DSSP file (Angstrom, degrees, kcal/mol; ACC not computed):
  #  RESIDUE AA STRUCTURE BP1 BP2  ACC     N-H-->O    O-->H-N    N-H-->O    O-->H-N    TCO  KAPPA ALPHA  PHI   PSI    X-CA   Y-CA   Z-CA
    1    1 A X              0   0    0      0, 0.0     2,-0.1     0, 0.0     0, 0.0   0.000 360.0 360.0 360.0 133.8   41.1  104.9   19.7
    2    2 A X     >  -     0   0    0      1,-0.1     4,-1.8    89,-0.0     3,-0.1  -0.354 360.0-107.9 -83.9 167.4   44.1  104.7   22.1
    3    3 A X  H  > S+     0   0    0      1,-0.2     4,-2.7     2,-0.2     5,-0.3   0.910 119.9  57.1 -58.4 -42.7   45.6  101.6   23.5
    4    4 A X  H  > S+     0   0    0      1,-0.2     4,-2.4     2,-0.2    43,-0.8   0.875 105.1  51.1 -58.9 -37.9   44.2  102.5   26.9
    5    5 A X  H  > S+     0   0    0      2,-0.2     4,-1.4     1,-0.2    -1,-0.2   0.899 110.2  49.4 -66.6 -40.0   40.7  102.6   25.5
    6    6 A X  H  X S+     0   0    0     -4,-1.8     4,-0.7     1,-0.2     3,-0.4   0.944 114.4  44.2 -62.7 -47.5   41.2   99.1   23.9
    7    7 A X  H >X S+     0   0    0     -4,-2.7     3,-1.0    38,-0.2     4,-0.6   0.877 107.8  59.9 -64.7 -37.1   42.5   97.7   27.1
    8    8 A X  H >< S+     0   0    0     -4,-2.4     3,-0.8     1,-0.3     4,-0.5   0.825  95.9  61.3 -63.0 -32.5   39.7   99.4   29.1
    9    9 A X  H 3< S+     0   0    0     -4,-1.4     4,-0.3    -3,-0.4    -1,-0.3   0.816 106.1  47.6 -62.3 -29.5   37.0   97.6   27.1
   10   10 A X  H <X S+     0   0    0     -3,-1.0     4,-2.6    -4,-0.7    -1,-0.2   0.582  87.4  92.0 -87.4 -11.0   38.4   94.3   28.4
   11   11 A X  H <X S+     0   0    0     -3,-0.8     4,-2.6    -4,-0.6     5,-0.3   0.912  83.5  46.7 -57.0 -54.0   38.6   95.3   32.1
   12   12 A X  H  > S+     0   0    0     -4,-0.5     4,-2.3     1,-0.2    -1,-0.2   0.921 117.2  43.4 -58.6 -44.2   35.2   94.2   33.4
   13   13 A X  H  > S+     0   0    0     -4,-0.3     4,-2.7     2,-0.2    -1,-0.2   0.909 113.4  51.7 -66.9 -41.6   35.4   90.7   31.8
   14   14 A X  H  X S+     0   0    0     -4,-2.6     4,-2.3     2,-0.2    -2,-0.2   0.919 111.7  46.5 -62.2 -43.8   39.1   90.2   32.8
   15   15 A X  H  X S+     0   0    0     -4,-2.6     4,-2.8    -5,-0.2     5,-0.2   0.934 112.1  50.8 -63.7 -45.6   38.3   91.1   36.4
   16   16 A X  H  X S+     0   0    0     -4,-2.3     4,-2.4    -5,-0.3    -2,-0.2   0.922 111.8  47.3 -58.6 -45.5   35.3   88.8   36.4
   17   17 A X  H  X S+     0   0    0     -4,-2.7     4,-2.2     2,-0.2    -1,-0.2   0.906 112.5  49.1 -64.5 -41.3   37.3   85.9   35.0
   18   18 A X  H  X S+     0   0    0     -4,-2.3     4,-1.4     2,-0.2    -2,-0.2   0.916 112.6  47.2 -65.7 -42.5   40.1   86.4   37.4
   19   19 A X  H  X S+     0   0    0     -4,-2.8     4,-2.3     1,-0.2    -1,-0.2   0.899 111.3  52.2 -64.7 -39.3   37.8   86.5   40.4
   20   20 A X  H  X S+     0   0    0     -4,-2.4     4,-1.8    -5,-0.2    -2,-0.2   0.898 107.4  51.8 -63.0 -40.4   36.0   83.4   39.1
   21   21 A X  H  < S+     0   0    0     -4,-2.2     4,-0.3     1,-0.2    -1,-0.2   0.827 112.8  46.2 -67.4 -29.6   39.2   81.5   38.8
   22   22 A X  H  < S+     0   0    0     -4,-1.4     3,-0.4    -5,-0.2    -2,-0.2   0.868 116.5  41.9 -79.3 -37.5   40.1   82.4   42.4
   23   23 A X  H  < S+     0   0    0     -4,-2.3    -2,-0.2     1,-0.2    -3,-0.2   0.697 107.5  59.8 -85.7 -18.6   36.7   81.6   44.0
   24   24 A X  S  < S+     0   0    0     -4,-1.8     2,-0.4    -5,-0.2    -1,-0.2   0.524  99.3  63.5 -89.1  -4.1   36.1   78.3   42.1
   25   25 A X        -     0   0    0     -3,-0.4     3,-0.1    -4,-0.3    -1,-0.0  -0.968  62.4-154.2-123.5 134.3   39.1   76.5   43.3
   26   26 A X  S    S+     0   0    0     -2,-0.4     2,-0.4     1,-0.2    -1,-0.1   0.888  95.2  39.1 -67.4 -38.3   40.0   75.6   46.9
   27   27 A X  S    S-     0   0    0     -3,-0.1     2,-0.5     0, 0.0    -1,-0.2  -0.933  90.6-124.6-112.9 135.9   43.6   75.7   45.9
   28   28 A X        -     0   0    0     -2,-0.4     2,-0.1    -3,-0.1    -6,-0.1  -0.659  29.1-145.6 -78.7 126.9   45.0   78.3   43.5
   29   29 A X     >  -     0   0    0     -2,-0.5     4,-2.2     1,-0.1     5,-0.2  -0.469  22.7-112.2 -88.6 163.2   46.7   76.7   40.6
   30   30 A X  H  > S+     0   0    0      1,-0.2     4,-2.4     2,-0.2     5,-0.2   0.886 118.1  54.0 -59.5 -39.6   49.8   78.0   38.8
   31   31 A X  H  > S+     0   0    0      1,-0.2     4,-2.2     2,-0.2    -1,-0.2   0.913 109.3  46.1 -64.2 -42.6   47.6   78.6   35.7
   32   32 A X  H  > S+     0   0    0      2,-0.2     4,-2.2     1,-0.2    -1,-0.2   0.874 111.6  52.6 -70.3 -34.0   45.1   80.7   37.6
   33   33 A X  H  X S+     0   0    0     -4,-2.2     4,-2.2     2,-0.2    -2,-0.2   0.907 110.0  48.5 -64.7 -40.5   47.9   82.6   39.3
   34   34 A X  H  X S+     0   0    0     -4,-2.4     4,-2.3     1,-0.2    -2,-0.2   0.900 110.2  52.1 -64.5 -40.3   49.5   83.4   35.9
   35   35 A X  H  X S+     0   0    0     -4,-2.2     4,-2.1     2,-0.2    -2,-0.2   0.896 108.4  50.7 -62.1 -40.5   46.1   84.5   34.6
   36   36 A X  H  X S+     0   0    0     -4,-2.2     4,-2.6     2,-0.2    -2,-0.2   0.915 108.8  51.5 -63.6 -43.3   45.7   86.9   37.6
   37   37 A X  H  X S+     0   0    0     -4,-2.2     4,-2.2     1,-0.2    -2,-0.2   0.915 109.0  51.3 -60.4 -42.0   49.1   88.4   36.9
   38   38 A X  H  X S+     0   0    0     -4,-2.3     4,-2.4     1,-0.2    -1,-0.2   0.895 109.6  49.9 -62.0 -39.7   48.1   88.9   33.3
   39   39 A X  H  X S+     0   0    0     -4,-2.1     4,-2.7     2,-0.2    -2,-0.2   0.916 109.1  51.5 -65.3 -42.3   44.9   90.7   34.4
   40   40 A X  H  X S+     0   0    0     -4,-2.6     4,-1.3     1,-0.2    -2,-0.2   0.890 110.9  48.5 -61.9 -38.5   46.9   92.9   36.8
   41   41 A X  H  X S+     0   0    0     -4,-2.2     4,-0.6     2,-0.2     3,-0.3   0.916 110.5  51.4 -66.1 -42.9   49.2   93.8   33.9
   42   42 A X  H >< S+     0   0    0     -4,-2.4     3,-1.5     1,-0.2     4,-0.5   0.915 106.2  55.0 -58.1 -43.9   46.2   94.6   31.7
   43   43 A X  H >< S+     0   0    0     -4,-2.7     3,-1.0     1,-0.3    -1,-0.2   0.837  99.5  60.9 -61.5 -32.3   44.7   96.8   34.4
   44   44 A X  H 3< S+     0   0    0     -4,-1.3    -1,-0.3    -3,-0.3    -2,-0.2   0.736 106.5  47.5 -65.7 -20.9   47.9   98.8   34.5
   45   45 A X  T << S+     0   0    0     -3,-1.5   -38,-0.2    -4,-0.6    -1,-0.2   0.458  91.6 103.4 -99.0  -3.1   47.3   99.7   30.8
   46   46 A X  S <  S-     0   0    0     -3,-1.0    43,-0.2    -4,-0.5   -41,-0.2  -0.346  80.9 -93.8 -78.2 161.7   43.6  100.6   31.2
   47   47 A X     >  -     0   0    0    -43,-0.8     4,-2.3     1,-0.1     5,-0.2  -0.353  30.1-115.6 -71.1 153.7   42.4  104.2   31.2
   48   48 A X  H  > S+     0   0    0      1,-0.2     4,-2.4     2,-0.2     5,-0.2   0.854 117.3  57.6 -56.3 -34.9   42.0  106.1   34.6
   49   49 A X  H  > S+     0   0    0      2,-0.2     4,-2.6     1,-0.2    -1,-0.2   0.930 107.3  45.9 -62.1 -45.8   38.3  106.3   33.8
   50   50 A X  H  > S+     0   0    0      2,-0.2     4,-2.1     1,-0.2    -2,-0.2   0.898 111.8  52.0 -64.8 -40.4   38.0  102.5   33.5
   51   51 A X  H  < S+     0   0    0     -4,-2.3    -1,-0.2     1,-0.2    -2,-0.2   0.907 112.9  44.8 -63.7 -41.0   40.1  102.0   36.7
   52   52 A X  H >< S+     0   0    0     -4,-2.4     3,-1.3     1,-0.2     4,-0.2   0.907 112.0  52.1 -68.1 -41.0   37.8  104.4   38.6
   53   53 A X  H 3< S+     0   0    0     -4,-2.6     3,-0.3     1,-0.3    -2,-0.2   0.854 117.6  37.9 -63.1 -35.4   34.6  102.8   37.1
   54   54 A X  T 3X S+     0   0    0     -4,-2.1     4,-2.7     1,-0.2    -1,-0.3   0.112  80.3 122.6-102.8  20.0   35.8   99.3   38.2
   55   55 A X  H <> S+     0   0    0     -3,-1.3     4,-2.7     1,-0.2     5,-0.2   0.884  73.3  48.2 -52.0 -48.8   37.3  100.4   41.5
   56   56 A X  H  > S+     0   0    0     -3,-0.3     4,-2.1    -4,-0.2    -1,-0.2   0.911 114.2  45.9 -63.0 -43.1   35.2   98.1   43.7
   57   57 A X  H  > S+     0   0    0      2,-0.2     4,-2.4     1,-0.2    -1,-0.2   0.886 112.8  50.5 -67.6 -38.5   35.8   95.0   41.5
   58   58 A X  H  X S+     0   0    0     -4,-2.7     4,-2.9     2,-0.2    -2,-0.2   0.923 110.0  50.1 -64.7 -43.7   39.5   95.8   41.4
   59   59 A X  H  X S+     0   0    0     -4,-2.7     4,-2.3    -5,-0.2    -2,-0.2   0.899 110.8  50.0 -60.9 -40.2   39.7   96.1   45.1
   60   60 A X  H  X S+     0   0    0     -4,-2.1     4,-2.0    -5,-0.2    -1,-0.2   0.913 111.7  48.2 -64.1 -43.0   37.9   92.8   45.5
   61   61 A X  H  X S+     0   0    0     -4,-2.4     4,-1.8     2,-0.2    -2,-0.2   0.936 110.9  50.1 -62.6 -47.4   40.4   91.1   43.1
   62   62 A X  H  X S+     0   0    0     -4,-2.9     4,-1.1     1,-0.2    -2,-0.2   0.913 111.3  49.2 -59.3 -43.6   43.4   92.6   44.9
   63   63 A X  H  < S+     0   0    0     -4,-2.3     3,-0.3     1,-0.2     4,-0.3   0.886 111.4  50.3 -62.6 -38.4   42.1   91.4   48.2
   64   64 A X  H  < S+     0   0    0     -4,-2.0    -1,-0.2     1,-0.2    -2,-0.2   0.794 119.9  33.6 -71.5 -28.7   41.5   87.9   46.8
   65   65 A X  H >< S+     0   0    0     -4,-1.8     3,-2.4    -3,-0.2    -1,-0.2   0.398  81.0 108.8-110.6   2.6   44.9   87.5   45.3
   66   66 A X  T 3< S+     0   0    0     -4,-1.1     3,-0.5     1,-0.3    -1,-0.1   0.804  82.9  47.7 -52.0 -34.6   47.1   89.4   47.7
   67   67 A X  T 3  S+     0   0    0     -4,-0.3    -1,-0.3    -3,-0.2     3,-0.1   0.232  79.3 104.5 -93.1  15.0   48.7   86.1   49.0
   68   68 A X  S <  S-     0   0    0     -3,-2.4     2,-0.2     1,-0.2    -1,-0.2   0.578  88.9 -87.3 -76.8  -8.7   49.4   84.6   45.7
   69   69 A X     >  -     0   0    0     -3,-0.5     4,-2.3    -4,-0.2    -1,-0.2  -0.669  50.7 -55.6 129.3 176.4   53.2   85.2   45.8
   70   70 A X  H  > S+     0   0    0      1,-0.2     4,-2.4     2,-0.2     5,-0.2   0.827 125.5  53.3 -65.8 -35.0   55.9   87.8   45.0
   71   71 A X  H  > S+     0   0    0      2,-0.2     4,-2.0     1,-0.2    -1,-0.2   0.917 111.7  46.8 -66.7 -40.2   55.0   88.2   41.3
   72   72 A X  H  > S+     0   0    0      2,-0.2     4,-2.6     1,-0.2    -2,-0.2   0.925 111.3  51.9 -64.3 -43.8   51.4   89.0   42.2
   73   73 A X  H  X S+     0   0    0     -4,-2.3     4,-2.4     1,-0.2    -2,-0.2   0.900 108.3  51.7 -59.3 -41.6   52.6   91.4   44.9
   74   74 A X  H  X S+     0   0    0     -4,-2.4     4,-2.1     1,-0.2    -1,-0.2   0.921 111.7  45.7 -62.0 -44.6   54.8   93.2   42.4
   75   75 A X  H  X S+     0   0    0     -4,-2.0     4,-2.5     2,-0.2    -2,-0.2   0.864 110.8  53.2 -69.9 -35.2   52.0   93.7   39.9
   76   76 A X  H  X S+     0   0    0     -4,-2.6     4,-2.9     2,-0.2     5,-0.2   0.931 109.0  50.1 -62.4 -44.2   49.6   94.8   42.7
   77   77 A X  H  X S+     0   0    0     -4,-2.4     4,-2.3     1,-0.2    -2,-0.2   0.913 111.4  48.0 -61.0 -43.2   52.1   97.4   43.8
   78   78 A X  H  X S+     0   0    0     -4,-2.1     4,-2.2     2,-0.2    -1,-0.2   0.907 113.0  48.4 -64.1 -41.4   52.5   98.7   40.2
   79   79 A X  H  X S+     0   0    0     -4,-2.5     4,-2.8     2,-0.2    -2,-0.2   0.924 111.1  49.8 -64.7 -44.1   48.7   98.8   39.8
   80   80 A X  H  X S+     0   0    0     -4,-2.9     4,-2.4     1,-0.2    -2,-0.2   0.899 110.9  50.0 -62.8 -40.1   48.2  100.7   43.0
   81   81 A X  H  X S+     0   0    0     -4,-2.3     4,-1.7    -5,-0.2    -1,-0.2   0.921 112.3  47.8 -62.2 -43.6   50.9  103.2   42.0
   82   82 A X  H  X>S+     0   0    0     -4,-2.2     4,-2.0     1,-0.2     5,-0.6   0.903 112.2  49.4 -63.8 -42.8   49.2  103.6   38.6
   83   83 A X  H  <5S+     0   0    0     -4,-2.8    -2,-0.2     1,-0.2    -1,-0.2   0.899 111.3  48.5 -65.6 -40.3   45.8  104.1   40.3
   84   84 A X  H  <5S+     0   0    0     -4,-2.4    -1,-0.2     1,-0.2    -2,-0.2   0.814 111.2  50.7 -71.9 -28.6   47.1  106.6   42.8
   85   85 A X  H  <5S-     0   0    0     -4,-1.7    -1,-0.2    -5,-0.2    -2,-0.2   0.859  87.9-158.0 -74.4 -35.6   48.8  108.6   40.0
   86   86 A X  T  <5 +     0   0    0     -4,-2.0     2,-0.3     1,-0.2    -3,-0.1   0.732  42.4 136.3  65.5  22.2   45.6  108.7   37.9
   87   87 A X      < -     0   0    0     -5,-0.6    -1,-0.2     1,-0.1    -2,-0.1  -0.708  62.5 -97.9-101.1 153.6   47.6  109.3   34.8
   88   88 A X        -     0   0    0     -2,-0.3   -41,-0.1     1,-0.1    -1,-0.1  -0.327  46.8-103.5 -63.4 150.7   47.1  107.6   31.4
   89   89 A X        -     0   0    0    -43,-0.2   -85,-0.2   -44,-0.2    -1,-0.1  -0.332  41.9 -92.4 -71.0 157.4   49.4  104.7   30.7
   90   90 A X        -     0   0    0      1,-0.1     2,-0.2    -3,-0.1    -1,-0.1  -0.419  47.2-102.8 -66.5 147.1   52.3  105.1   28.4
   91   91 A X        -     0   0    0     -3,-0.1     2,-0.4    -2,-0.1    -1,-0.1  -0.482  33.7-132.0 -69.1 139.1   51.6  104.2   24.8
   92   92 A X        -     0   0    0     -2,-0.2     2,-0.2    -3,-0.1   -89,-0.1  -0.762  16.3-126.5 -93.4 137.0   52.9  100.8   23.8
   93   93 A X              0   0    0     -2,-0.4    -1,-0.0     1,-0.1     0, 0.0  -0.546 360.0 360.0 -79.6 150.2   54.9  100.6   20.5
   94   94 A X              0   0    0     -2,-0.2    -1,-0.1     0, 0.0    -2,-0.0   0.394 360.0 360.0-109.9 360.0   53.7   98.0   18.1
């Protein structure tokens, strides 16, 4: 199993948790913003199949967090680039 497959297994739950943290608070906290950034980084490592399968949820997450700040914007841009390329992520060394 590749790294992308491992990360892909976590995608639905990670998106759900990130969306829940955004919708359950009137004000976004630093902790929830950090969690969202971590989810966006995780998504960059998921397989193209997982990204396509979760496209609607990812779009909803991106729309919900777009205004969270420059670090979030940077990770959204990287994710969008990755999604448009449709290529597998690079393998991470351990």
